[in-house]
C-alpha positions as CSV (number, residue, x, y, z in Angstrom):
1,M,0.0,0.0,0.0
2,K,1.3,3.4,-0.9
3,L,0.1,6.4,1.1
4,E,-0.5,9.7,-0.6
5,I,0.1,12.5,1.9
6,E,-0.5,16.2,1.4
7,K,1.2,18.9,3.4
8,T,-1.1,21.6,5.0
9,L,-0.1,24.7,6.8
10,V,-2.4,25.5,9.7
11,I,-2.4,29.2,10.5
12,S,-4.6,31.6,12.5
13,T,-7.4,33.5,10.8
14,G,-5.8,36.5,12.6
15,H,-3.4,36.7,9.7
16,I,-6.3,37.6,7.3
17,S,-8.4,40.7,7.3
18,L,-12.2,40.8,7.9
19,E,-12.5,41.7,4.2
20,D,-10.4,38.6,3.3
21,N,-12.7,36.5,5.5
22,E,-15.8,37.9,3.6
23,K,-14.2,37.2,0.2
24,L,-13.3,33.7,1.2
25,A,-16.9,33.1,2.5
26,F,-18.2,34.3,-0.9
27,A,-15.8,32.2,-2.8
28,S,-16.6,29.1,-0.7
29,R,-20.2,29.3,-2.1
30,G,-18.8,28.7,-5.6
31,Y,-18.4,32.3,-6.7
32,D,-15.2,34.0,-8.0
33,T,-13.0,30.9,-7.6
34,E,-10.9,31.1,-10.8
35,S,-7.7,31.4,-8.8
36,F,-8.2,28.9,-6.0
37,I,-10.6,26.5,-4.4
38,V,-12.0,27.4,-0.9
39,H,-13.5,24.9,1.5
40,P,-15.2,26.4,4.5
41,H,-15.2,24.7,8.0
42,D,-16.5,25.7,11.4
43,N,-13.4,27.7,12.3
44,G,-12.2,29.1,9.0
45,F,-11.3,28.0,5.5
46,K,-9.1,25.5,3.8
47,I,-7.6,26.7,0.5
48,Q,-5.6,24.9,-2.1
49,V,-2.2,26.5,-2.7
50,N,-2.1,26.9,-6.5
51,L,0.4,29.7,-7.1
52,F,1.3,28.1,-10.4
53,F,-2.1,29.0,-11.8
54,S,-0.9,32.5,-12.5
55,E,2.4,34.2,-13.0
56,D,0.8,37.5,-11.9
57,L,0.2,37.1,-8.1
58,E,-1.1,40.7,-7.9
59,Q,-3.9,39.9,-10.3
60,M,-4.5,36.4,-8.8
61,Y,-5.0,37.8,-5.3
62,A,-6.4,41.2,-6.3
63,G,-8.3,42.7,-3.4
64,F,-6.9,40.5,-0.7
65,S,-4.7,41.8,2.1
66,S,-0.9,41.6,2.1
67,G,-1.3,39.3,5.1
68,F,-3.4,36.8,3.1
69,I,-0.9,37.0,0.2
70,K,2.1,36.5,2.5
71,C,0.4,33.5,4.1
72,M,-0.2,31.9,0.7
73,M,3.4,32.5,-0.3
74,F,4.7,31.1,3.0
75,A,2.6,27.9,2.5
76,F,3.9,27.6,-1.1
77,I,7.6,28.2,-0.1
78,N,7.2,25.4,2.5
79,D,5.8,23.0,-0.2
80,C,2.3,22.9,1.2
81,T,-0.6,21.9,-1.0
82,C,-3.1,23.5,1.2
83,I,-3.4,26.2,3.8
84,N,-5.9,25.9,6.6
85,F,-7.0,29.3,8.1
86,D,-8.3,28.3,11.5
87,S,-9.4,30.5,14.4
88,D,-7.5,28.1,16.7
89,G,-4.4,27.9,14.5
90,P,-1.0,29.2,15.4
91,S,0.0,32.8,14.9
92,F,3.4,33.8,13.6
93,D,5.3,37.1,14.5
94,F,6.8,37.5,11.0
95,L,3.3,37.7,9.3
96,P,0.8,40.6,9.5
97,K,-1.9,40.3,12.1
98,Y,-5.4,41.8,11.9
99,E,-8.0,42.7,14.5
100,W,-11.6,41.9,13.7
């Protein structure tokens, strides 16, 4: 038996803005998901890290906060296939934090 294991970064929703949260909730209902796929859960969102979809990250993440973009890039750099924004997830000092 061969296991297929995907690496997921779990990170606090405090690293995304309230506006990011609203956009992700909208995208999770099947709207405006050309750039990435969003799966909602009780404490946040799980997103596939697909930076290869676009060479223009500014266009891909237009309207999202710098915190969201930096989190996505951090996950990509660490070879994660997904990022799980979770209200109980860990917070990192080197990433922007937002008050809701």
